[in-house]
Residue frames as qw, qx, qy, qz and C-alpha x, y, z in Angstrom:
[[0.290, 0.500, -0.653, 0.490, 82.28, 96.01, 64.47],
 [0.542, -0.355, 0.453, -0.613, 80.02, 95.34, 67.43],
 [0.958, 0.069, -0.110, -0.255, 79.21, 91.91, 66.00],
 [0.645, 0.412, -0.553, 0.330, 82.92, 91.07, 66.07],
 [0.136, -0.453, 0.571, -0.671, 83.02, 92.15, 69.71],
 [0.803, -0.173, 0.212, -0.530, 80.03, 89.96, 70.63],
 [0.923, 0.227, -0.310, -0.015, 81.58, 86.95, 68.87],
 [0.374, 0.483, -0.611, 0.504, 84.86, 87.55, 70.74],
 [0.426, -0.378, 0.485, -0.664, 83.04, 87.70, 74.09],
 [0.931, -0.018, 0.014, -0.365, 81.17, 84.48, 73.31],
 [0.793, 0.352, -0.460, 0.187, 84.41, 82.70, 72.38],
 [0.123, 0.458, -0.628, 0.617, 86.16, 83.85, 75.56],
 [0.664, -0.266, 0.319, -0.622, 83.13, 82.79, 77.63],
 [0.956, 0.118, -0.199, -0.179, 83.21, 79.33, 76.04],
 [0.562, 0.411, -0.591, 0.408, 86.91, 78.96, 76.84],
 [0.186, -0.416, 0.548, -0.701, 86.28, 80.03, 80.44],
 [0.808, -0.143, 0.180, -0.542, 83.39, 77.59, 80.83],
 [0.950, 0.208, -0.218, -0.082, 85.14, 74.61, 79.21],
 [0.350, 0.593, -0.634, 0.352, 88.60, 74.87, 80.78],
 [0.712, -0.285, -0.608, 0.205, 89.50, 72.52, 83.63],
 [0.324, -0.871, 0.024, -0.367, 89.12, 74.28, 86.95],
 [0.620, 0.178, -0.543, 0.538, 92.20, 74.57, 89.19],
 [0.052, -0.174, 0.427, -0.886, 90.67, 76.97, 91.72],
 [0.035, 0.442, 0.853, -0.276, 87.60, 76.48, 93.86],
 [0.022, 0.723, 0.522, 0.451, 84.39, 78.33, 93.02],
 [0.414, -0.839, -0.252, 0.247, 84.79, 80.27, 96.25],
 [0.511, -0.391, 0.216, 0.734, 88.25, 81.52, 95.29],
 [0.249, 0.272, 0.537, 0.759, 87.18, 82.57, 91.80],
 [0.142, -0.790, -0.546, -0.240, 83.91, 84.11, 92.95],
 [0.430, -0.787, -0.166, 0.410, 85.53, 86.20, 95.69],
 [0.441, -0.276, 0.328, 0.788, 88.35, 87.38, 93.42],
 [0.164, 0.382, 0.599, 0.685, 86.09, 88.20, 90.49],
 [0.205, -0.847, -0.489, -0.044, 83.51, 89.99, 92.64],
 [0.425, -0.692, 0.001, 0.583, 86.26, 92.14, 94.09],
 [0.370, -0.047, 0.489, 0.789, 87.62, 92.78, 90.58],
 [0.059, 0.617, 0.630, 0.468, 84.21, 93.79, 89.24],
 [0.296, -0.876, -0.331, 0.189, 83.58, 96.14, 92.14],
 [0.446, -0.521, 0.201, 0.700, 87.02, 97.69, 91.74],
 [0.291, 0.172, 0.598, 0.727, 86.50, 98.03, 87.98],
 [0.039, -0.759, -0.605, -0.237, 83.00, 99.47, 88.31],
 [0.329, -0.851, -0.168, 0.374, 84.10, 102.14, 90.79],
 [0.425, -0.353, 0.372, 0.746, 87.17, 102.98, 88.71],
 [0.232, 0.378, 0.653, 0.614, 85.19, 103.19, 85.46],
 [0.111, -0.860, -0.492, -0.070, 82.53, 105.42, 87.02],
 [0.394, -0.773, -0.015, 0.498, 85.06, 107.70, 88.65],
 [0.388, -0.280, 0.463, 0.746, 87.36, 108.06, 85.64],
 [0.166, 0.454, 0.679, 0.552, 84.48, 108.40, 83.17],
 [0.145, -0.840, -0.506, -0.130, 81.98, 110.57, 85.02],
 [0.392, -0.826, -0.069, 0.399, 84.34, 112.77, 87.00],
 [0.318, -0.584, 0.416, 0.620, 87.28, 113.16, 84.63],
 [0.701, 0.640, 0.059, -0.309, 85.84, 112.08, 81.23],
 [0.242, -0.596, 0.702, 0.304, 89.01, 110.07, 80.55],
 [0.126, 0.083, -0.895, -0.420, 87.34, 107.21, 78.65],
 [0.636, 0.136, 0.364, -0.667, 83.90, 105.73, 78.03],
 [0.333, 0.076, 0.918, 0.201, 82.21, 102.73, 76.45],
 [0.266, 0.568, 0.741, 0.240, 79.97, 102.87, 73.38],
 [0.061, 0.691, 0.281, 0.663, 77.91, 106.08, 73.08],
 [0.252, 0.033, -0.502, 0.827, 78.63, 108.61, 75.79],
 [0.320, -0.164, 0.007, -0.933, 75.15, 110.13, 75.68],
 [0.807, -0.180, -0.137, -0.545, 73.11, 107.04, 76.44],
 [0.582, -0.357, 0.709, -0.176, 73.19, 103.84, 78.43],
 [0.574, 0.373, -0.630, -0.365, 74.18, 100.94, 76.23],
 [0.914, -0.221, 0.210, -0.268, 73.00, 97.44, 77.05],
 [0.828, 0.420, -0.325, 0.177, 76.05, 96.18, 75.21],
 [0.076, -0.692, 0.576, -0.427, 78.04, 97.13, 78.29],
 [0.862, -0.259, 0.337, -0.276, 76.75, 93.84, 79.70],
 [0.918, 0.352, -0.104, 0.151, 78.84, 92.10, 77.02],
 [0.252, 0.711, -0.472, 0.455, 81.87, 94.06, 78.25],
 [0.529, -0.518, 0.500, -0.449, 81.19, 92.86, 81.81],
 [0.974, 0.013, 0.181, -0.135, 80.67, 89.24, 80.70],
 [0.741, 0.550, -0.270, 0.276, 83.87, 89.34, 78.67],
 [0.025, -0.702, 0.520, -0.486, 85.72, 90.77, 81.64],
 [0.778, -0.350, 0.395, -0.341, 84.41, 88.02, 83.92],
 [0.972, 0.235, 0.008, 0.028, 85.46, 85.33, 81.45],
 [0.513, 0.648, -0.395, 0.401, 88.98, 86.75, 81.08],
 [0.302, -0.632, 0.512, -0.496, 89.33, 87.04, 84.87],
 [0.933, -0.162, 0.238, -0.216, 88.23, 83.42, 85.33],
 [0.869, 0.408, -0.164, 0.227, 90.92, 82.33, 82.87],
 [0.220, 0.718, -0.439, 0.493, 93.59, 84.50, 84.49],
 [0.383, -0.541, 0.542, -0.517, 92.95, 83.54, 88.10],
 [0.978, -0.044, 0.035, -0.201, 92.12, 79.90, 87.47],
 [0.885, 0.264, -0.170, 0.345, 95.72, 79.36, 86.39],
 [0.063, -0.894, 0.303, -0.323, 97.40, 81.87, 88.70],
 [0.734, 0.160, -0.577, 0.319, 100.61, 80.30, 90.11],
 [0.510, -0.793, 0.044, -0.331, 99.91, 80.83, 93.81],
 [0.847, -0.460, 0.222, 0.146, 102.47, 78.26, 94.93],
 [0.747, 0.454, 0.018, 0.485, 105.35, 79.69, 92.88],
 [0.506, -0.306, -0.133, 0.795, 108.19, 82.08, 93.52],
 [0.067, 0.768, 0.197, -0.606, 107.85, 85.85, 93.20],
 [0.039, -0.399, 0.561, 0.724, 109.56, 85.96, 89.80],
 [0.056, 0.248, 0.904, 0.342, 107.08, 83.52, 88.27],
 [0.041, 0.728, 0.616, -0.298, 104.15, 85.47, 89.75],
 [0.023, -0.678, 0.116, 0.726, 105.61, 88.73, 88.43],
 [0.047, -0.175, 0.748, 0.639, 106.07, 87.22, 84.96],
 [0.071, 0.470, 0.875, 0.088, 102.51, 85.85, 85.00],
 [0.033, 0.797, 0.391, -0.460, 101.08, 89.23, 85.97],
 [0.050, -0.567, 0.365, 0.737, 103.25, 91.02, 83.41],
 [0.107, 0.054, 0.865, 0.486, 102.19, 88.60, 80.67],
 [0.050, 0.639, 0.768, -0.010, 98.51, 89.02, 81.41],
 [0.025, -0.738, -0.116, 0.664, 98.95, 92.79, 81.65],
 [0.044, -0.308, 0.606, 0.732, 100.22, 92.68, 78.07],
 [0.034, 0.342, 0.894, 0.286, 97.25, 90.54, 77.00],
 [0.008, -0.742, -0.575, 0.346, 94.80, 92.93, 78.70],
 [0.036, -0.610, 0.177, 0.772, 96.43, 95.91, 77.01],
 [0.020, -0.058, 0.779, 0.624, 96.03, 94.18, 73.64],
 [0.001, 0.546, 0.838, 0.028, 92.38, 93.42, 74.41],
 [0.019, -0.756, -0.297, 0.584, 91.85, 97.07, 75.30],
 [0.028, -0.419, 0.461, 0.782, 93.48, 98.21, 72.05],
 [0.018, 0.240, 0.891, 0.384, 91.13, 95.83, 70.23],
 [0.017, -0.701, -0.664, 0.258, 88.14, 97.37, 72.05],
 [0.019, -0.677, 0.047, 0.735, 89.33, 100.85, 71.01],
 [0.077, -0.181, 0.716, 0.670, 89.87, 99.71, 67.42],
 [0.073, -0.395, -0.854, -0.332, 86.33, 98.33, 67.09],
 [0.165, -0.386, -0.039, -0.907, 84.94, 101.43, 68.85],
 [0.608, -0.526, -0.594, -0.019, 83.60, 99.71, 71.96],
 [0.526, -0.634, -0.199, 0.531, 85.92, 101.80, 74.14],
 [0.336, 0.819, 0.099, 0.454, 86.71, 105.47, 73.47],
 [0.581, -0.240, -0.260, 0.733, 89.55, 107.50, 74.93],
 [0.015, -0.988, -0.136, -0.070, 89.25, 111.07, 76.10],
 [0.001, -0.872, 0.460, -0.164, 92.42, 112.10, 77.92],
 [0.840, -0.319, 0.439, -0.027, 93.28, 108.47, 78.66],
 [0.506, 0.608, -0.575, -0.208, 95.99, 106.47, 76.92],
 [0.924, 0.016, -0.377, -0.066, 97.15, 102.87, 76.83],
 [0.401, 0.358, -0.618, 0.574, 100.18, 103.50, 79.08],
 [0.416, -0.335, 0.390, -0.750, 97.82, 104.46, 81.92],
 [0.905, -0.061, -0.124, -0.402, 95.90, 101.25, 81.32],
 [0.749, 0.252, -0.569, 0.229, 99.05, 99.13, 81.45],
 [0.088, 0.339, -0.610, 0.711, 100.00, 100.60, 84.83],
 [0.620, -0.199, 0.241, -0.719, 96.46, 100.22, 86.20],
 [0.914, 0.064, -0.328, -0.232, 96.18, 96.63, 84.95],
 [0.568, 0.298, -0.652, 0.404, 99.51, 95.69, 86.50],
 [0.132, -0.269, 0.562, -0.771, 98.63, 97.19, 89.90],
 [0.751, -0.096, 0.041, -0.652, 95.10, 95.75, 89.79],
 [0.841, 0.137, -0.519, -0.066, 96.44, 92.28, 89.03],
 [0.336, 0.241, -0.709, 0.572, 98.65, 92.45, 92.11],
 [0.429, -0.181, 0.373, -0.803, 95.72, 93.58, 94.26],
 [0.864, 0.029, -0.157, -0.478, 93.63, 90.70, 92.89],
 [0.635, 0.251, -0.700, 0.208, 96.50, 88.29, 93.50],
 [0.004, -0.210, 0.680, -0.703, 96.36, 89.23, 97.19],
 [0.686, -0.043, 0.147, -0.712, 92.58, 88.72, 97.21],
 [0.855, 0.168, -0.444, -0.209, 93.00, 85.30, 95.59],
 [0.436, 0.277, -0.739, 0.433, 95.78, 84.38, 97.99],
 [0.287, -0.206, 0.514, -0.781, 93.66, 85.45, 100.96],
 [0.785, 0.039, 0.114, -0.607, 90.68, 83.38, 99.83],
 [0.564, 0.351, -0.731, -0.153, 92.70, 80.36, 98.66],
 [0.880, -0.329, 0.209, -0.272, 91.77, 77.08, 100.25],
 [0.028, 0.645, -0.759, -0.077, 95.14, 75.40, 100.56],
 [0.606, -0.061, 0.777, -0.157, 93.56, 71.95, 101.04],
 [0.727, 0.530, 0.410, -0.148, 91.95, 71.98, 97.60],
 [0.447, 0.858, -0.226, -0.108, 94.79, 73.54, 95.59],
 [0.281, -0.637, 0.716, 0.060, 97.65, 71.28, 96.73]]
């Protein structure tokens, strides 16, 4: 099952690398760095303090977590490269809601192939967290957006 996960990460990375860029490197870098920091702190807190979920084997450090991080970066590049910054609130809401659904499906896939394990966590919590996180990251992207290059 881990081989399937690695192949999936590689495919998503290829899509992220080959797609035409609509955002500047600065915008994507700032948004993704903020997302990774937010995710890292959240994962550590919810795993170590509350034992709500964990990746791979709980008793040891798995280098395969790097594949999780790379996959996350690739998905975030895809999401925020096409984010409709210059659209109305309904379109932004629909975009965030759509990607929240995709992220939930990706998480269910990770649970199915035993990359991610749930303790007291469930997918409803993830959907809420993804939705809120996407809005926070939208504000980061909007703050860093260079209006001269995106118009």
